[in-house]
C-alpha positions in Angstrom: 16.5 1.1 18.0 13.2 0.0 19.4 11.6 -3.1 19.3 8.9 -4.4 17.4 5.8 -5.4 19.4 2.1 -7.1 18.6 -1.4 -6.1 19.5 -4.7 -6.3 17.6 -7.5 -3.8 17.5 -11.4 -3.9 17.3 -12.3 -1.8 14.4 -16.0 -1.8 13.8 -16.8 -5.4 13.1 -13.4 -6.8 12.4 -10.2 -7.1 14.0 -7.2 -6.0 12.3 -3.8 -7.3 14.0 -0.5 -4.8 13.9 3.0 -4.4 14.8 4.3 -1.3 16.4 7.1 0.4 17.8 7.5 3.2 20.2 4.5 3.2 21.9 5.4 5.8 24.5 5.5 8.6 22.1 2.8 11.1 21.1 2.8 11.6 17.5 1.5 8.5 15.4 2.5 7.0 12.2 0.6 4.7 10.1 1.9 2.7 7.6 0.0 0.5 4.8 1.4 -1.9 2.9 0.3 -3.5 -0.6 -0.2 -6.2 -2.4 0.6 -9.1 -1.5 2.7 -8.0 1.2 1.2 -7.7 5.2 2.8 -5.7 8.0 6.6 -7.3 7.3 7.0 -5.2 4.6 7.8 -2.4 7.2 10.1 -4.5 9.3 13.2 -1.9 8.6 11.1 0.9 9.2 9.2 0.4 12.7 12.6 0.3 14.7 13.8 3.2 13.7 10.5 5.0 13.4 9.6 4.2 16.8 12.4 5.9 18.2 10.7 9.2 17.8 7.5 8.1 16.7 4.6 5.7 17.7 4.9 3.2 14.5 2.0 1.2 13.8 1.9 -0.9 10.7 -1.5 -3.1 10.3 -1.9 -6.5 8.3 -4.9 -4.7 6.5 -8.1 -6.6 6.4 -7.8 -9.6 4.5 -4.0 -10.1 5.3 -2.3 -12.4 7.5 -3.4 -12.0 10.9 -6.0 -9.6 10.5 -10.0 -10.6 10.1 -10.7 -12.2 6.6 -14.4 -10.8 6.3 -16.5 -12.9 3.2 -17.6 -11.5 -0.2 -16.0 -9.2 -2.4 -18.1 -6.0 -1.2 -16.1 -6.5 2.0 -13.1 -5.2 0.5 -14.7 -2.2 -1.0 -12.8 1.5 -0.7 -15.1 2.6 2.2 -14.4 -0.1 4.5 -10.7 0.4 3.9 -10.9 3.6 4.4 -13.1 3.0 7.9 -10.3 0.8 9.0 -7.2 3.3 8.7 -10.0 6.0 10.6 -10.9 3.3 13.1 -7.3 2.1 14.0 -6.5 5.6 14.6 -9.6 5.5 16.9 -8.4 3.1 18.7 -5.0 4.2 19.4 -6.7 7.3 20.4 -5.2 9.8 17.9 -7.3 12.2 16.2 -4.8 13.2 13.3 -1.3 10.8 12.6 1.0 10.8 9.5 0.3 8.2 7.0 2.4 6.4 5.2 1.9 3.7 2.3 2.9 1.6 -0.9 1.1 0.4 -3.5 -2.4 -0.9 -2.7 -1.7 0.9 0.9 -1.2 4.1 -1.3 -4.7 3.9 -2.8 -6.1 3.5 0.5 -4.2 6.4 1.9 -5.2 8.6 -1.0 -8.3 7.9 -0.3 -8.2 8.4 3.3 -6.6 11.8 2.9 -9.3 13.2 0.6 -12.0 12.0 2.7 -10.9 13.3 5.9 -8.1 15.7 5.4 -8.6 17.1 8.8 -7.1 13.6 10.5 -3.9 13.4 8.2 -0.9 15.6 8.9 1.2 14.6 5.9 1.1 11.9 3.5 3.9 9.8 1.9 3.6 7.8 -0.9 5.7 4.8 -2.2 4.9 3.8 -5.9 1.4 3.9 -5.6 -0.6 5.8 -8.1 -2.8 8.7 -7.6 -6.3 7.0 -8.5 -7.4 9.6 -11.1 -4.6 9.7 -12.9 -3.9 6.0 -13.1 -7.4 5.4 -14.4 -6.9 7.7 -17.0 -3.8 6.0 -18.0 -5.6 2.4 -18.0 -7.7 3.9 -20.1 -5.2 5.4 -22.4 -1.8 4.7 -22.2 -0.9 1.5 -24.1 2.1 0.9 -21.7 0.1 1.4 -18.3 -2.6 -1.1 -20.1 -0.1 -3.8 -20.8 1.9 -3.8 -17.5 -1.7 -3.9 -15.8 -2.9 -6.8 -17.3 -2.3 -8.9 -14.2 -5.0 -7.1 -12.5 -7.7 -8.2 -14.8 -6.0 -12.0 -13.9 -6.2 -11.4 -10.5 -10.1 -11.1 -10.7 -10.1 -14.5 -12.6 -12.0 -17.2 -9.9 -10.2 -19.3 -8.5 -6.6 -18.1 -9.5 -5.7 -18.2 -6.1 -4.9 -21.6 -6.5 -2.3 -21.0 -8.9 -1.0 -18.3 -6.2 -0.6 -20.9 -3.4 1.0 -23.9 -5.5 4.1 -25.2 -4.8 4.1 -23.3 -1.2 3.6 -20.0 -2.9 6.4 -20.2 -5.7 4.7 -19.1 -8.1 3.9 -15.7 -6.6 7.5 -15.4 -5.2 9.0 -15.7 -8.5 6.6 -12.9 -9.5 7.7 -10.9 -6.6 10.7 -11.4 -4.5 12.6 -14.5 -5.7 15.2 -12.1 -7.6 15.8 -10.0 -4.4 17.1 -13.1 -2.4 19.4 -14.2 -5.0 20.9 -10.3 -4.5 20.7 -10.4 -0.9 18.2 -7.5 -0.3 16.1 -10.4 1.2 16.5 -14.0 3.2 15.1 -17.0 3.1 13.4 -16.6 6.1 11.7 -13.7 4.7 10.5 -15.7 2.3 9.2 -18.3 4.6 7.5 -15.2 6.5 5.5 -14.7 3.1 4.5 -18.0 2.4 3.3 -18.1 6.0 1.0 -14.9 5.6 0.1 -15.6 2.4 -1.2 -19.6 3.6 -3.5 -18.1 6.5 -6.7 -19.5 5.8 -8.8 -17.4 3.7 -6.0 -15.1 3.0 -5.3 -15.1 -0.6 -8.9 -14.7 -1.5 -9.3 -12.3 0.3 -6.2 -10.4 -0.7 -7.0 -10.6 -4.3 -10.5 -9.7 -3.0 -9.3 -6.2 -3.0 -8.7 -6.4 -7.1 -12.0 -7.9 -7.3 -13.6 -4.8 -5.6 -11.9 -2.5 -7.4 -13.7 -0.5 -10.4 -10.4 0.2 -11.8 -9.2 -2.6 -14.9 -6.8 -1.9 -17.8 -8.8 -1.3 -21.0 -10.0 -4.0 -23.6 -9.5 -3.4 -27.2 -13.4 -2.3 -27.1 -12.7 0.2 -24.3 -9.7 1.6 -25.1 -9.5 5.2 -25.5 -13.0 6.4 -23.6 -11.6 7.6 -20.3 -12.4 6.8 -16.8 -15.7 9.1 -16.9 -14.4 10.4 -13.4 -14.6 13.8 -12.3 -10.7 15.1 -11.6 -12.5 17.8 -9.2 -13.3 14.8 -6.8 -9.5 13.5 -6.4 -7.5 16.5 -4.8 -5.9 16.0 -2.2 -5.5 18.5 0.8 -2.1 17.1 2.6 1.2 17.9 2.1 2.4 14.8 0.4 5.8 13.0 -0.2 6.1 10.8 -3.5 9.0 8.2 -3.1 9.0 6.4 -6.6 11.4 4.0 -7.6 12.2 5.0 -11.3 12.9 1.1 -12.4 9.2 0.0 -11.6 7.7 -2.7 -13.4 4.1 -2.5 -13.0 3.9 1.5 -12.8 4.9 4.0 -15.6 6.3 7.0 -14.7 3.3 8.8 -16.6 1.6 8.4 -13.4 3.7 11.3 -11.8 2.7 13.5 -14.6 0.4 16.3 -13.7 0.5 15.0 -9.9 0.5 18.9 -8.8 -3.1 19.3 -10.5 -4.4 17.0 -8.0 -2.1 17.6 -4.8 -1.9 21.7 -3.3 2.0 20.7 -1.8 3.7 17.7 -3.4 7.5 16.7 -3.4 8.1 14.3 -5.7 11.3 12.1 -5.6 12.9 9.2 -7.5 14.9 6.6 -6.4 17.4 5.5 -9.3 17.5 2.1 -9.9 14.8 1.1 -7.7 11.7 -1.0 -8.7 7.8 -1.1 -7.4 9.4 -2.8 -4.0 11.2 0.1 -2.5 11.1 -0.9 1.1 13.2 -4.1 0.4 15.6 -2.5 -1.8 16.2 0.9 -0.1 15.2 0.8 3.6 17.5 3.0 4.9 16.9 5.7 2.1 12.8 4.9 3.0 13.2 5.7 6.5 15.6 8.6 6.2 12.7 10.1 3.9 10.0 9.6 6.2 12.0 10.9 9.4 13.1 14.0 7.1 9.6 14.7 5.8 7.7 14.7 9.0 10.6 16.6 10.3 9.7 19.5 7.9 6.1 19.1 8.9 6.7 19.3 12.7 
């Protein structure tokens, strides 16, 4: 397998840190992480993908070693789309494959919808389609219940709890069970602690939620619908969806009717896998990425 290197890219007014493998190859794969991860969630995929492709996993703005612009407005979706397109431009690629998980998937969907000419193929992992998710946050009791953390993350000052005891609260909410069952190590936990405690990082990470218009409905707003126009959320890029079917945060109804929004979509359920697919099924994730891109090529 290839090695992982690290570089920085000036993208607009900010600088992004990224990890890469296989820089000598022509085809580019961008891998976008979610909350509360950073490039490291792709550490098992990068070396293998780098044998055939230029695989690049950035720290999204606000995370780890990337710049952390101040203010909630700096984390609105237009800026996040611009970061992805800007990174591809920096790497000299007009077109690229886009792989994404969780919040990264929300950004990837937005990139594919705004710039379908740039994205050769889209691979989504346990990240909901924005229109379907918006509707479920308004109408689906289970999704509303499971998404209360989104409202909580918008609470002023919540980052203090996140970072208390060296990030133990957040680790318990995310990855502590993975250490117990051997899917992650203490070194992995320390890598996350280091990323989360970068100056300003936790506030910036939470600003993704604070900048988002999506929140679970309250008793007063429940059932009103999102008010969004479904025709503005169509994806005209070949798409593979890998979905851990034991996800604790996203209900399976997020997949219901997905074919109405994506011209060409394949959905594969990963049995017994929770939200954290790259940690629980790393080899399967790598294999599915390679197989999907090979088919498109």
